PADREN-627863 format. One record per atom (N, C-alpha, C, O): x negated, y negated, z negated; residue in three letters. Coordinates in steps of 0.05 Angstrom, whole numbers, plus 5000, padded with zeros to 4 digits. Each point is the difference from the previous one (the first is absolute). Layout:
<pts>
XYZAla...
</pts>
This chain:
<pts>
916820192971Met499950264988Met502950084992Met501449864987Met499350385022Ala502650104994Ala500150134972Ala498050104990Ala504349884998Ala500450124974Ala502650155000Ala501849945015Ala498450264967Ser502550154997Ser500450064971Ser498149994984Ser504350085009Ser500650064972Ser501450274998Ser501550085018Ser498150064960Ile501250264995Ile501449984973Ile498749934980Ile503850145019Leu501550014975Leu499050244983Leu500050225009Leu499149724966Val498950214983Val501650044975Val499650214986Val502149615006Asp501550034975Asp502549835000Asp500149785010Asp502050334978Asn502549864995Asn500550004970Asn499650204986Asn501349575004Thr500849984972Thr502849885000Thr500649815014Thr501150314969Leu502849904997Leu500149854974Leu499350114979Leu501749655021Gly500549854976Gly502949944997Gly501449925019Gly499650114957Val502949944994Val500149824976Val498450034981Val503449785019Ser500549844976Ser503050014994Ser501750045017Ser498849924957Tyr502850024991Tyr500349814976Tyr498249964985Tyr504349935013Gln500649824978Gln500550164975Gln501750185000Gln496849754978Val500350144975Val501649844979Val500550104978Val500249655029Gly501549844981Gly499549705006Gly499249925022Gly501449924957Val499649715002Val498449914975Val500350134979Val498249665024Asp498549904977Asp501749804984Asp502349965006Asp496449924974Ser501549824982Ser501049755014Ser501749864990Ser497150085034Glu500949775015Glu502050075022Glu500849825015Glu500050434986Gly501950085019Gly498850085027Gly501550045020Gly495949974982Lys498750075025Lys499750305003Lys499650144980Lys500849965044Asp499850295005Asp497250104994Asp498049865006Asp501850374982Val497550134994Val499850255017Val501850175000Val496049865015Phe499650235018Phe497750174991Phe498149904988Phe502150355018Asn497850194996Asn499550145027Asn501749985017Asn496150154986Gly499550145025Gly498250244997Gly498750034979Gly501250135041Gln498350235001Gln499050035029Gln501249925019Gln496450204983Ser498850075025Ser499750305003Ser499450144980Ser501049955044Phe499750295006Phe498050025022Phe500449915023Phe497350214971Lys497850035020Lys500250265015Lys501650174993Lys496749855027Asn499850255016Asn502550075015Asn500650235003Asn500949565005Ile502350055017Ile498950065028Ile498249875010Ile503050335003Ser499150095026Ser499849765020Ser501749835000Ser496150175016Thr499749795020Thr502050035022Thr500349825016Thr501150414986Thr502050035021Thr502849944990Thr501950025015Thr498449894960Ala502649944989Ala501149755014Ala498749805003Ala503850225005Thr501449785013Thr501349814979Thr500150084976Thr500849695032Asp501449824981Asp502550144989Asp500749964977Asp500650205040Glu502450144991Glu499250214979Glu501550044981Glu496250095022Asp499150194980Asp499549864973Asp500750114979Asp498149655022Leu499549854976Leu502649914986Leu500150014975Leu501849915040Val502649934989Val501350254987Val501249984978Val498750255035Ala501150244989Ala498550084974Ala501350084980Ala496149885019Leu498550054976Leu500849814978Leu500450094977Leu500049665029Cys501049804980Cys502750074990Cys500649964976Cys501150145042Asp502750094991Asp499850224980Asp501550014980Asp496650185024Ala499650224981Ala498949904974Ala500850094978Ala497349725023Ile498949884976Ile502149864984Ile500250014976Ile501549845039Asp502149844988Asp501950184983Asp501249914981Asp499150345027Glu501850194986Glu498950084973Glu501550084983Glu495949905013Val498850114975Val498949784981Val499250064978Val500949695031Ile499249784981Ile502549864991Ile502250025012Ile497649844966Ala502349884987Ala500849735013Ala502049894992Ala496550025027Tyr500549745013Tyr500350025030Tyr499050205012Tyr502349615000Asn500350005029Asn497549875013Asn499249784991Asn499750355029Ile497849885014Ile500849765016Ile502050005014Ile496549784982Ser500749755013Ser498249945024Ser500849865019Ser496750234980Thr498149955022Thr498450255006Thr499150144982Thr500649915044Ile498350215010Ile497749885016Ile500549845018Ile497050244975Lys497749905015Lys498450235011Lys499750214987Lys499549765038Lys498250195013Lys497349875003Lys499849795014Lys498250324974Val497349895002Val498350215015Val499850234992Val499149685030Gln498450185017Gln497149915000Gln499449775000Gln498950434999Thr497149965001Thr498950115026Thr500550235007Thr498049605007Tyr498850085026Tyr497049984998Tyr498949844984Tyr499850335031Val497149985004Val499649885028Val501050105019Val497549684982Val499549875025Val497250085009Val498049984985Val501850105041Thr497450085011Thr499349845024Thr501849895014Thr495750094991Arg499149875025Arg500150205022Arg499450234997Arg501549675027Gly500350185022Gly497550015016Gly499950145020Gly
</pts>
């Protein structure tokens, strides 16, 4: 049986270092941005992160792209 998948949603996740704890370990925080266009390229996501980086007080350390697909039977 053949199957196929269709991209239905993109979510962008960013994490950034907000400081260090009492043991000297890095402390990170993060945010997710839903409803990112399914046609957005990786370059588009990096450009979006660059814009986000300009308005938050911390530098973005990690960018995640989470994609949701619907799988159908062919």
